[in-house]
C-alpha positions as CSV (number, residue, x, y, z in Angstrom):
1,M,-21.3,192.1,218.2
2,K,-20.3,193.1,222.3
3,L,-17.8,195.3,222.6
4,S,-15.7,192.0,224.6
5,D,-16.1,190.2,220.9
6,I,-14.4,193.8,219.5
7,V,-11.5,193.9,222.5
8,A,-11.0,190.0,222.1
9,R,-10.3,190.3,218.0
10,L,-7.9,193.9,218.5
11,V,-6.1,191.9,221.1
12,T,-6.1,188.6,219.2
13,G,-5.9,190.9,216.0
14,W,-2.1,192.7,217.8
15,C,-0.5,189.3,219.6
16,I,-0.3,187.2,215.7
17,V,0.7,191.2,214.0
18,L,3.5,191.4,216.2
19,L,4.8,187.8,216.4
20,L,4.6,187.9,212.2
21,Y,6.9,191.3,212.1
22,G,9.2,189.7,215.1
23,L,9.1,186.8,212.4
24,L,10.1,188.4,209.5
25,T,12.4,191.3,211.4
26,F,14.8,189.3,213.2
27,P,15.4,185.4,211.4
28,D,18.6,185.1,213.2
29,A,17.0,185.9,216.8
30,P,17.9,185.2,219.0
31,F,20.8,187.3,219.4
32,K,23.4,187.3,222.2
33,P,26.8,189.0,222.1
34,C,29.5,188.0,219.9
35,Q,33.4,187.2,219.4
36,D,33.4,188.3,215.6
37,G,30.8,191.8,216.1
38,P,28.3,193.3,219.4
39,Y,26.2,190.7,219.0
40,C,25.3,187.7,217.0
41,G,22.3,186.1,215.9
42,K,21.3,181.8,215.3
43,G,23.3,182.2,211.7
44,H,26.1,183.5,213.5
45,V,25.6,186.8,211.2
46,T,26.4,190.2,213.2
47,H,24.2,192.7,214.5
48,T,24.9,196.7,215.0
49,E,23.8,197.8,218.7
50,E,20.5,199.6,216.8
51,E,19.2,195.8,215.8
52,Y,20.0,194.5,219.4
53,Q,18.4,196.9,220.6
54,A,15.6,196.3,218.4
55,F,15.4,192.7,219.2
56,S,15.1,193.4,222.9
57,R,12.5,196.3,222.3
58,W,9.6,194.1,220.1
59,Q,11.0,191.1,222.5
60,T,10.4,192.2,225.1
61,L,6.5,193.9,223.9
62,L,5.8,189.9,222.5
63,F,6.2,188.4,226.4
64,V,4.2,191.3,227.5
65,S,1.3,191.2,225.4
66,W,1.0,186.8,224.8
67,P,0.0,186.4,228.4
68,F,-2.6,188.9,228.0
69,G,-3.3,188.1,224.4
70,L,-4.0,184.4,225.5
71,L,-5.8,184.7,228.7
72,V,-9.1,186.7,226.9
73,A,-8.8,184.0,224.1
74,F,-9.1,181.5,227.0
75,T,-11.8,183.9,228.8
76,R,-13.4,183.8,224.8
77,K,-13.1,180.2,224.7
78,K,-14.5,179.2,227.2
79,K,-17.8,181.8,227.5
80,S,-18.4,180.0,223.9
81,S,-18.2,177.0,224.5
82,A,-21.2,177.3,227.4
83,A,-23.6,174.5,227.0
84,P,-26.5,176.2,225.7
85,P,-29.9,175.5,227.6
86,Y,-32.0,173.1,227.7
87,E,-34.9,175.4,225.6
88,N,-36.0,172.9,223.0
89,S,-34.7,169.6,224.2
90,T,-37.5,166.3,224.1
91,Y,-35.7,165.8,227.4
92,N,-38.2,168.4,229.5
């Protein structure tokens, strides 16, 4: 296996794990300031400043990682979808 394949798999795995972590850890996201407490989620559940900071760090990491992951996935897909050479073709 080539180094580029290993890196592509690692980046893809990182992006998937990061997304799943956020979906499971912050099901009430996005958090925003509210009247009932420091921060509220979309379900109107109050959250602490620490929870908001953790959500902000995760969101920033997600927004930085995913474009890079999509770029890696796109270039990997483009390489693998290239047409094979016509060595064994009956048209030669």
